[in-house]
N, C-alpha and C positions, 0 to 999 in steps of 0.2 A: 703217544699215549692220549687217551680220551681226556678232554678238558674236565669232565665231571669226576673222573677217577682221580686226576691230579688235584682237584679242589678238595675231594674227600680225604686224600692222603695229607694234604696241607692242614685241613681242619683237625684231623686226628693228631698230628704232631703238635699243633697249637694247644689242643686240650691236654695232652700229656704234659707239655711244658708248663702249662698253667697249674695243673694239679700238683706236679712236683715242686714248683716254686712256692705254692701255697703251703704245702706240707713242710718244706724246709724253713719257711718263715715262721709258721706256727709252732714248730718244735723248738725254735730258738737257736738255730745254727749260727745266726748273725749276732746273737747277744753276747756281751762280754762276760768274762769270769772275773769276779773281784777277789783278790787274794789279800789275806791279812794274817799276821802271826798273832796269836792270842795266848795268854797264859792262864793256868789254873781254872779249868772249866769242869763243872760237875754235872753229870747226867744221872737222873733217876729214871730207870727204864722198866716198863712193864712189857713183857715180851714172851714169845715162843721161839724155840730153837728150830731151825730149818736145816736140813741136809739135802743138797741137790743143786740144780742150776739156779743161779741167782735170779734169773728172770721169772722163776716160778714161785716167788715168795708171797704173791698177792693173797692166796687163800689163807695162809697163816696170819698175815697182817690183818686181814678182814676179820678173822675169828677173834683176834685180840681186841679189835675195835668193838665187836659185838659184845664180848665179855665185859669190857670196860663200861659200855653204855648200860648194860643190864645191871651193873654194880655201881652205877652213878659216879663213875670216875671219868674226869675230863680227858679226852683223847684227841685234842685239837691238833697236836703235832705228832706225826708218826715218824718212824725211823727204820733204818736198816743198818745193822752192824755187820760188816762183811769181813770175816775172819781169815779167809784164805785168798791167795793170789790165784786167779783163774788161769794164769799163764803157767803155773807150776803145779796145780792140783787138778786131778781128773774131775770133770764137771759133776759127776755123780757123788763126789765126796766133798764138794764145797760146803762150808759151814757158815751159817749166818744166824743172827738173832733179829727178829722183827717185832715191832709193836708200837707202843706209845711212849712219848716223853711225858712224865707226870710231874706234879709240883710238890708232892709230899711223899714221905716214906710210907710204903704199904706193908702190911703184915698179911701174908697169904698162908693158906693151909696146904697140906700135902695133897689134898683133893682138888685144889684149884688147877685148871688146865693151863695156867700161865705162871710165869716166874717174875721175880722182881730183883733188881740189883741197883746199887749205887756205884757209879764209876767216876773216878776223878783222875785227871791227868794234868801234868804241870805245863805242857806246851803243845800247841796245835797250830797247824796251818789251817785256817778257815777259808774255804773257797765257796763263794756265794754265786749261784747261777739261777736266773729266772726263766730258764727254758725247761723243756721236758727232762725228767730224771732219766728217761730212756737213752738220751744222748750224752749223759754225764760221763760214761766211760770213754767216749770218743772225744769229748770237748774239755772236760774238767780235769780228768786224771793226767793227760799229757801236760797241761799247764802246771799242775801241781808238781809233777816230776821235774819239769824245767826249773821251777822255783827252787826245789830241793837241791838240784845240781848246782845252780847258781849260788845258793847260800851255803853249800857244803854241809848239808844235813841229811840224815836218813829218817825215813818214816818207819814206825812200827806197824805190824799188822793190826787190823781191826779198825778200818776206816768206818766212821759213822756218818750216814747220810740222814739228815733231818728234813722232812718234807712238810711244808706249810702250804695249804690250799686256801686261797681266798678267791671267791667267785670261781672263775675258770682259770685263774693263774696259779701256777705252782712255783714256789721258790724252794730250791734245794740248797741246804748248807752242808758242805762236805767237811768233816773234821778229820784231818790227817794227823795222827799222833806223832810227834817228833821225838826221836830217841834222845 
């Protein structure tokens, strides 16, 4: 094999390894998941309902953010409430609610394109992860399921993921409601 071709192949593999390593690091694959059981947590949610693949919620989430900004409502923390198990529900029928965590009760009209609800639950497993929310299903959910098995508890449907963006860092809090 020609020396130049061998060097090009080596360079190619070094670039691929560097790119993959950088992506893995930036997404947070090596970051820890902090688990904590909490009690009695209340959410006030401004949201839109979404039906379809969970990875396609962004448009609805952004439309709630735009509506909130237009109506001078703080939308610093956003959320996704995932109502169905993607392993048991066809992807086109997955239900979720997406929007903003708000700090005060809102009164909306029937004409408003968003909805509001207050949700309270007595016990959650809170999993905090400072990596990309995109890898949460691969990193956080298995740890939460191990915790549930170890502690002999079951989760209810309706996991709520709360996203906090500061600069370029995202912290996701996963609230798993305990039965």
